C-alpha positions as CSV (number, residue, x, y, z in Angstrom):
1,M,-33.5,-42.2,-9.6
2,K,-29.8,-41.9,-8.8
3,P,-27.9,-39.0,-10.3
4,R,-25.7,-39.8,-13.4
5,V,-22.0,-38.9,-12.9
6,A,-19.1,-39.6,-15.2
7,F,-15.9,-41.0,-13.6
8,V,-12.7,-40.3,-15.6
9,G,-9.6,-42.3,-14.7
10,T,-6.2,-40.8,-15.3
11,G,-4.0,-43.0,-13.1
12,G,-2.2,-42.1,-9.9
13,T,-2.3,-43.7,-6.5
14,L,-6.0,-44.1,-6.7
15,A,-5.6,-46.4,-9.6
16,S,-2.5,-48.2,-8.4
17,V,-2.2,-51.8,-7.2
18,G,0.7,-52.7,-4.9
19,R,2.4,-56.0,-3.9
20,G,0.0,-56.5,-1.1
21,P,-2.2,-54.8,1.6
22,L,0.8,-53.5,3.5
23,D,2.5,-52.0,0.4
24,L,1.8,-48.3,1.1
25,H,4.8,-46.6,-0.4
26,D,6.5,-48.7,-3.1
27,Y,3.4,-49.7,-5.0
28,G,4.6,-47.9,-8.2
29,A,7.2,-50.6,-8.7
30,T,4.5,-53.1,-9.7
31,G,3.4,-51.0,-12.7
32,R,-0.2,-52.1,-12.2
33,V,-2.5,-49.2,-12.8
34,L,-6.3,-49.7,-13.3
35,H,-8.6,-47.9,-15.7
36,A,-11.8,-46.2,-14.5
37,D,-14.1,-49.2,-15.0
38,E,-11.6,-51.5,-13.2
39,I,-11.4,-49.1,-10.3
40,L,-15.2,-49.0,-10.0
41,E,-15.3,-52.8,-10.0
42,R,-13.1,-52.7,-6.9
43,F,-15.5,-50.4,-5.1
44,P,-19.1,-51.5,-5.9
45,E,-20.3,-49.1,-3.1
46,T,-20.0,-46.3,-5.7
47,R,-23.2,-47.6,-7.3
48,E,-25.1,-46.8,-4.1
49,V,-24.7,-43.0,-4.5
50,A,-24.8,-42.6,-8.3
51,E,-25.3,-44.1,-11.7
52,V,-21.6,-44.0,-12.7
53,L,-20.4,-43.7,-16.3
54,P,-16.8,-44.9,-16.4
55,V,-14.6,-43.1,-18.9
56,R,-11.1,-44.3,-19.7
57,S,-8.4,-41.7,-20.3
58,S,-4.6,-41.7,-20.4
59,N,-3.2,-43.5,-17.3
60,V,0.0,-41.6,-16.5
61,P,1.8,-40.7,-13.3
62,S,0.7,-37.2,-12.2
63,T,4.3,-36.0,-12.3
64,R,4.0,-36.4,-16.2
65,V,0.9,-34.3,-16.4
66,A,1.3,-31.0,-18.2
67,F,-0.6,-28.8,-20.7
68,P,-1.3,-31.6,-23.3
69,E,-3.0,-33.7,-20.6
70,W,-4.9,-30.6,-19.2
71,R,-6.1,-29.7,-22.7
72,E,-7.2,-33.4,-23.3
73,L,-9.2,-33.3,-20.0
74,L,-10.7,-30.0,-20.8
75,L,-11.9,-31.2,-24.2
76,L,-13.2,-34.4,-22.6
77,C,-15.2,-32.5,-20.0
78,D,-16.6,-30.3,-22.8
79,R,-17.7,-33.5,-24.7
80,L,-19.2,-35.2,-21.7
81,A,-21.2,-32.1,-20.8
82,E,-22.5,-31.8,-24.4
83,E,-23.1,-35.4,-25.4
84,E,-24.2,-37.2,-22.2
85,P,-27.8,-36.5,-21.5
86,G,-28.8,-36.0,-17.8
87,L,-25.2,-35.9,-16.6
88,A,-25.1,-34.2,-13.1
89,G,-21.3,-33.9,-12.8
90,I,-17.9,-35.2,-13.6
91,V,-15.3,-36.8,-11.3
92,I,-11.7,-37.1,-12.4
93,G,-9.4,-39.6,-10.6
94,H,-5.9,-38.1,-10.5
95,G,-2.5,-38.6,-8.9
96,T,-2.1,-36.3,-5.9
97,S,1.3,-34.9,-6.9
98,S,-0.1,-32.4,-9.5
99,L,-3.8,-32.8,-8.7
100,E,-4.1,-29.2,-7.4
101,E,-2.6,-27.8,-10.7
102,T,-4.9,-29.8,-12.9
103,A,-7.8,-28.7,-10.8
104,Y,-6.9,-25.0,-11.0
105,F,-6.3,-25.1,-14.7
106,L,-9.7,-26.6,-15.2
107,S,-11.3,-24.2,-12.8
108,L,-10.0,-21.3,-15.0
109,T,-11.0,-22.8,-18.4
110,L,-14.2,-24.9,-18.1
111,R,-17.2,-23.5,-20.0
112,H,-20.1,-25.1,-18.1
113,P,-21.4,-24.8,-14.6
114,M,-21.5,-28.6,-14.1
115,P,-19.5,-29.7,-11.1
116,V,-16.1,-31.1,-12.0
117,V,-14.4,-32.8,-9.0
118,L,-10.8,-33.9,-8.8
119,V,-10.2,-36.9,-6.5
120,G,-7.1,-38.9,-5.5
121,S,-5.9,-41.0,-2.7
122,Q,-2.9,-41.3,-0.4
123,R,-2.9,-45.1,-0.3
124,P,-3.2,-47.4,-3.4
125,N,-6.6,-49.2,-3.8
126,S,-4.9,-52.5,-2.8
127,A,-3.8,-51.2,0.6
128,L,-5.2,-52.1,4.0
129,S,-7.4,-49.2,5.0
130,T,-7.1,-47.5,1.6
131,D,-8.8,-44.1,1.3
132,A,-9.5,-44.6,-2.4
133,G,-13.0,-46.1,-2.2
134,L,-14.5,-43.5,0.2
135,N,-12.8,-40.7,-1.6
136,I,-14.4,-41.7,-4.8
137,V,-17.8,-42.2,-3.2
138,N,-17.6,-38.7,-1.7
139,A,-16.4,-37.2,-4.9
140,L,-19.4,-38.7,-6.7
141,R,-21.7,-37.2,-4.0
142,V,-20.2,-33.8,-4.5
143,A,-20.3,-34.0,-8.3
144,A,-24.1,-34.8,-8.1
145,S,-24.8,-32.0,-5.6
146,P,-26.7,-28.9,-6.9
147,E,-24.7,-26.8,-4.3
148,A,-21.5,-27.6,-6.2
149,R,-22.6,-26.1,-9.5
150,G,-20.8,-22.9,-10.6
151,L,-18.0,-23.3,-8.1
152,G,-15.3,-24.1,-10.6
153,A,-13.4,-27.3,-10.2
154,L,-13.3,-28.8,-6.7
155,V,-11.0,-31.1,-4.9
156,V,-12.3,-33.9,-2.6
157,L,-10.2,-36.1,-0.3
158,N,-10.4,-37.1,3.4
159,D,-14.1,-36.1,3.7
160,E,-13.4,-32.5,2.7
161,V,-14.4,-30.4,-0.3
162,H,-11.9,-27.7,-1.3
163,A,-11.9,-25.0,-3.9
164,A,-9.3,-25.6,-6.7
165,R,-7.8,-22.2,-6.2
166,E,-6.9,-22.8,-2.6
167,A,-6.3,-26.6,-2.2
168,T,-2.7,-27.7,-1.9
169,K,-0.9,-30.9,-0.9
170,T,0.8,-30.4,2.4
171,A,2.0,-33.8,3.4
172,T,3.7,-36.7,1.5
173,A,1.8,-39.6,3.1
174,R,-0.8,-38.4,5.6
175,L,-4.5,-38.8,4.6
176,Q,-5.3,-35.2,5.6
177,T,-2.8,-33.9,3.0
178,F,-5.0,-31.5,1.1
179,R,-5.6,-28.2,2.9
180,S,-6.7,-24.7,2.1
181,P,-4.3,-22.9,4.4
182,D,-5.8,-19.4,4.4
183,F,-9.6,-20.1,4.5
184,G,-10.3,-23.8,5.0
185,C,-12.5,-26.2,3.1
186,L,-15.8,-25.4,1.5
187,A,-17.7,-28.4,2.9
188,H,-17.5,-31.7,4.8
189,A,-18.6,-34.9,3.2
190,D,-20.3,-36.4,6.3
191,G,-22.0,-39.7,6.5
192,D,-25.5,-38.2,6.5
193,R,-25.1,-35.3,4.1
194,L,-22.7,-32.8,2.4
195,A,-22.4,-30.0,4.9
196,W,-21.6,-26.7,3.0
197,Y,-20.1,-23.8,4.9
198,R,-18.8,-21.3,2.4
199,R,-18.5,-20.5,-1.3
200,P,-15.5,-19.0,-3.3
201,T,-15.9,-15.4,-4.4
202,R,-13.0,-15.1,-6.9
203,R,-13.9,-15.6,-10.6
204,T,-14.0,-19.2,-11.7
205,A,-15.5,-21.4,-14.4
206,P,-17.6,-20.8,-16.3
207,D,-17.1,-17.1,-15.9
208,T,-13.5,-16.7,-17.2
209,E,-11.8,-15.1,-20.1
210,F,-9.4,-17.9,-20.9
211,D,-9.8,-20.4,-23.7
212,P,-6.6,-22.5,-24.5
213,R,-8.6,-25.2,-26.4
214,G,-7.0,-24.3,-29.8
215,S,-3.5,-23.8,-28.4
216,E,-0.7,-26.3,-28.8
217,A,1.1,-25.0,-25.8
218,L,0.8,-22.3,-23.1
219,P,3.4,-19.4,-23.0
220,R,6.4,-20.6,-21.1
221,V,6.3,-19.6,-17.4
222,D,9.0,-20.7,-14.9
223,I,9.3,-20.5,-11.1
224,A,12.4,-19.1,-9.5
225,Y,12.7,-20.3,-5.9
226,S,14.4,-17.9,-3.5
227,Y,16.8,-19.0,-0.8
228,A,19.6,-17.5,1.2
229,G,22.3,-16.5,-1.2
230,S,20.3,-17.1,-4.4
231,D,22.2,-15.2,-7.2
232,G,19.7,-14.9,-10.0
233,A,21.3,-17.6,-12.1
234,A,18.0,-19.5,-12.4
235,V,16.3,-16.3,-13.6
236,A,19.0,-15.9,-16.3
237,A,18.6,-19.6,-17.3
238,F,14.8,-19.2,-17.6
239,R,15.2,-16.2,-19.8
240,A,17.7,-18.1,-22.0
241,A,15.2,-20.9,-22.3
242,G,12.5,-18.5,-23.6
243,A,10.4,-17.8,-20.6
244,E,7.7,-15.2,-21.3
245,G,6.8,-15.1,-17.6
246,I,8.6,-15.9,-14.3
247,V,7.0,-16.5,-11.0
248,S,9.3,-15.5,-8.1
249,A,8.7,-17.8,-5.1
250,G,10.2,-15.3,-2.7
251,F,10.7,-15.1,1.0
252,A,7.6,-14.2,2.9
253,P,5.9,-11.7,2.4
254,G,7.4,-11.4,-1.1
255,F,11.1,-10.5,-0.9
256,V,14.1,-11.8,-2.8
257,T,17.9,-11.4,-2.5
258,P,19.5,-8.3,-4.0
259,A,21.1,-10.3,-6.8
260,E,17.9,-12.1,-7.6
261,A,16.0,-8.8,-7.6
262,E,18.4,-7.3,-10.1
263,A,18.1,-10.4,-12.4
264,L,14.3,-10.1,-12.2
265,R,14.3,-6.4,-13.0
266,E,16.5,-7.1,-16.0
267,A,13.9,-9.8,-17.1
268,V,11.1,-7.2,-16.9
269,G,13.2,-4.8,-18.9
270,A,13.5,-7.5,-21.6
271,G,9.7,-8.0,-21.8
272,V,9.3,-10.9,-19.3
273,V,6.3,-10.6,-17.0
274,V,7.3,-11.3,-13.4
275,A,4.8,-12.2,-10.7
276,Q,5.9,-12.1,-7.1
277,S,4.7,-15.0,-5.0
278,T,6.1,-16.5,-1.8
279,R,7.4,-19.8,-0.7
280,A,5.5,-19.6,2.5
281,G,2.4,-21.5,1.3
282,S,-0.2,-18.9,2.5
283,G,-0.8,-15.2,2.8
284,R,-0.9,-12.4,0.4
285,V,1.9,-10.6,-1.4
286,F,1.1,-6.9,-1.1
287,P,1.4,-4.6,-4.1
288,T,4.1,-2.4,-2.5
289,T,6.0,0.5,-3.8
290,R,9.0,-1.7,-4.2
291,L,7.2,-4.2,-6.4
292,R,5.5,-1.5,-8.5
293,E,8.8,0.3,-9.1
294,A,10.4,-2.9,-10.2
295,G,7.6,-3.7,-12.6
296,F,6.5,-6.9,-10.8
297,V,2.9,-8.1,-10.5
298,A,1.8,-9.2,-7.0
299,A,0.5,-12.7,-7.1
300,D,-2.0,-12.2,-4.2
301,N,-2.1,-15.4,-2.0
302,L,-1.6,-17.9,-4.8
303,T,1.1,-20.5,-4.3
304,P,3.9,-20.4,-6.9
305,Q,2.5,-23.4,-8.8
306,K,-0.9,-21.8,-9.0
307,A,0.5,-18.4,-9.9
308,R,2.4,-20.0,-12.7
309,I,-0.9,-21.4,-14.2
310,L,-2.7,-18.1,-13.9
311,L,0.2,-16.1,-15.4
312,A,0.5,-18.5,-18.3
313,L,-3.2,-18.2,-19.1
314,A,-3.1,-14.4,-18.6
315,L,-0.4,-14.2,-21.2
316,T,-2.7,-15.8,-23.8
317,V,-5.0,-12.8,-23.6
318,T,-2.7,-9.8,-22.7
319,R,0.9,-8.7,-22.2
320,D,-0.1,-5.5,-20.3
321,P,1.2,-5.8,-16.7
322,R,-1.7,-3.6,-15.5
323,E,-4.2,-6.0,-17.1
324,I,-2.3,-9.0,-15.6
325,E,-2.4,-7.3,-12.2
326,R,-6.2,-7.0,-12.6
327,I,-6.4,-10.8,-13.5
328,F,-4.5,-11.7,-10.3
329,G,-6.9,-9.5,-8.3
330,E,-10.0,-11.2,-9.8
331,Y,-9.1,-14.8,-10.1
C-alpha cells in the first residue's frame, strides 16, 4: 500500500503556466496559475510514489505571503493531521521567493511530528525541462519517509532535502538555488532511495514554545540593512512605524556604521529589541562585549529574514532580552 500524503497548492512558479515551453522567465504575465489537483493532473508520475490527497488553498504570488497566509497554512496543517486518517505527511507547493520564510515559520510553530515539506520550482510546469514534476515527486517521497518525522518543516528542490532553518534561495534562476550555506543539505533524493546524512540539532517543531494560532498579527519586526554610509534613517523610520523589534543586517561579522549604531542604541533605550544579524548570508554573529554593552541580541547564524521571524515569535512570549538571547541560542 502506498503512503497517503496531502499536497497543498498555494501558487508560485510550480503552479504557473507560461506562453509556451520556452517561456522560462515571463510566465507570470499569463496569469494562469493551477490549483493542487490540476498540478497533479499534469504530473501523473506522482501517483507512483504516494496516494496523494490534493488540497486547494489560496493561490497567491509568494511575494504576497505574510502572517495571514502563514497562519492559514498552520491551521490547515493542524486540521489535516487531525482529520485525515493514515496521513503520512504534508507537501506544500509554494513560490520560491518567500518559501524559506514560510518553511521556517512552520518549523517553529507546528504541533505534530508529521513531516511537512515545502516544495517549489525554478521553471513553470509548462516549460521545457521543468523541475516542477520531479521536485513534487521527491517532496512526496520525503513527506512519506519515517526519517523525516520530527525534523520540523523541510525544503525539497533539485534532489536535495534541507532544514527550514538553514535553507535559503541563492540564485534567481538556477535550479540549484536552495542551499544551506554553513552545513549543507540533510539528504539527497536519489533515484533508488532517500540518502540521509545528518539531522538538525536546534529546537524545532513540535518541540517549540510558540503558538500564534490565536493572533491576528505578529509583533512588528523590521530589517535595517547596513551599507557604507548608512545613517540610521531607516531605524528611525521603523521606530516611527511602530516596530517592536529590529533586525540589523550588518556588515560581517556583525558590525554597523557609527550613525546606525547610535540609532539602534536609541531604539533599545526606547524598548525596541534589536537582534544583530549580518548581510553575509552565512556565519555566526558572536555575542561580543560591544553587542552586550549596546543591549543587542546576537542572531547566531540566522539570515536577516529568518532572524526577523524568530524575533517576532519570541516577542509573543517574552520581552526580556536575556530570554530572547536564549531563544536565539536554542532555535
